[in-house]
C-alpha positions in Angstrom: -91.8 86.0 -50.1 -90.9 82.4 -49.6 -92.3 82.2 -53.5 -89.8 85.2 -54.3 -86.9 83.5 -52.6 -87.3 80.2 -54.2 -87.3 82.1 -57.9 -83.9 83.3 -56.4 -82.8 79.9 -55.6 -84.2 78.5 -58.7 -82.5 81.2 -60.9 -79.2 80.6 -59.3 -79.2 77.1 -59.5 -80.0 77.3 -63.2 -77.8 79.8 -64.3 -74.5 78.3 -62.4 -71.7 77.5 -64.9 -70.0 75.3 -62.0 -72.7 72.2 -61.9 -72.8 69.7 -63.9 -76.1 69.2 -65.4 -77.4 66.3 -63.3 -76.5 68.1 -60.2 -78.2 70.7 -61.7 -81.3 69.0 -62.6 -81.4 67.0 -58.5 -81.5 70.6 -57.2 -83.7 72.0 -59.1 -86.3 68.6 -58.1 -85.4 69.1 -54.8 -86.4 72.7 -54.4 -89.6 71.9 -56.3 -90.4 69.9 -53.1 -88.8 72.3 -50.8 -91.4 74.5 -52.1 -94.3 72.9 -51.5 -93.3 71.5 -48.3 -92.7 75.0 -46.9 -95.8 76.5 -48.3 -98.0 74.3 -45.8 -95.4 75.1 -43.1 -95.7 78.4 -43.5 -99.5 77.8 -43.4 -98.8 77.6 -39.2 -94.8 78.5 -38.9 -94.5 81.6 -41.9 -91.0 82.9 -39.8 -89.5 79.3 -39.6 -90.5 78.5 -43.3 -89.2 81.9 -44.1 -85.7 80.9 -42.1 -85.3 77.3 -44.0 -86.0 79.2 -47.5 -83.6 81.9 -46.5 -81.0 79.5 -45.1 -81.2 77.4 -48.3 -80.4 80.3 -50.5 -77.2 81.2 -48.4 -76.0 77.6 -49.0 -76.8 77.4 -52.4 -75.4 81.4 -53.0 -72.2 79.5 -50.8 -72.0 76.1 -53.1 -72.6 78.0 -56.8 -69.9 80.7 -56.0 -67.2 80.9 -58.7 -64.3 80.4 -55.5 -66.2 78.3 -53.4 -65.3 79.0 -49.7 -65.4 74.8 -48.2 -65.6 76.4 -45.2 -68.5 79.1 -45.7 -70.0 76.1 -47.3 -70.4 74.2 -44.3 -71.7 77.2 -42.0 -74.4 78.0 -44.8 -75.6 73.8 -44.7 -75.2 73.5 -41.0 -77.2 76.7 -41.0 -79.8 75.0 -43.2 -80.1 71.9 -41.3 -80.3 73.7 -37.9 -83.3 75.5 -39.5 -85.4 72.4 -39.9 -84.4 70.2 -37.0 -87.3 71.0 -34.4 -89.8 70.1 -37.6 -88.6 66.3 -38.5 -90.9 64.7 -35.7 -93.5 67.1 -36.4 -92.9 67.3 -40.7 -90.0 64.6 -41.3 -90.3 64.8 -45.5 -89.4 68.2 -44.9 -86.6 67.6 -43.1 -85.7 65.1 -45.5 -85.6 67.3 -48.3 -83.7 69.3 -46.8 -80.6 67.1 -45.5 -80.3 66.0 -48.8 -80.2 69.6 -50.6 -77.6 70.5 -47.6 -75.3 67.0 -48.5 -76.0 67.5 -52.5 -74.5 71.3 -52.0 -71.6 70.1 -49.8 -70.6 67.2 -52.0 -71.2 69.1 -55.3 -67.3 69.1 -55.9 -67.4 72.6 -57.5 
């Protein structure tokens, strides 16, 4: 399920006309790192890993919509950040990746 969702996010980013190429490439690189980190997390905390990927999907959707609603982008980004809070100490790399994705989506200037 996680891998399937990651592929959907990847497709949305790749097909987004509203993302500049450099932002698209940055997000795809971060998504690859997120995939690796959530794969590890899923071994011990599958539900939480699915939540993180799910919030990433929602935040990506909101940030790449043709008619972007800044309020929804902010809410989705907050949810994404909160989904990883409990893992900041045990999985700092995961937390850093998620926070970078969230910030990148929020600041995409779309």
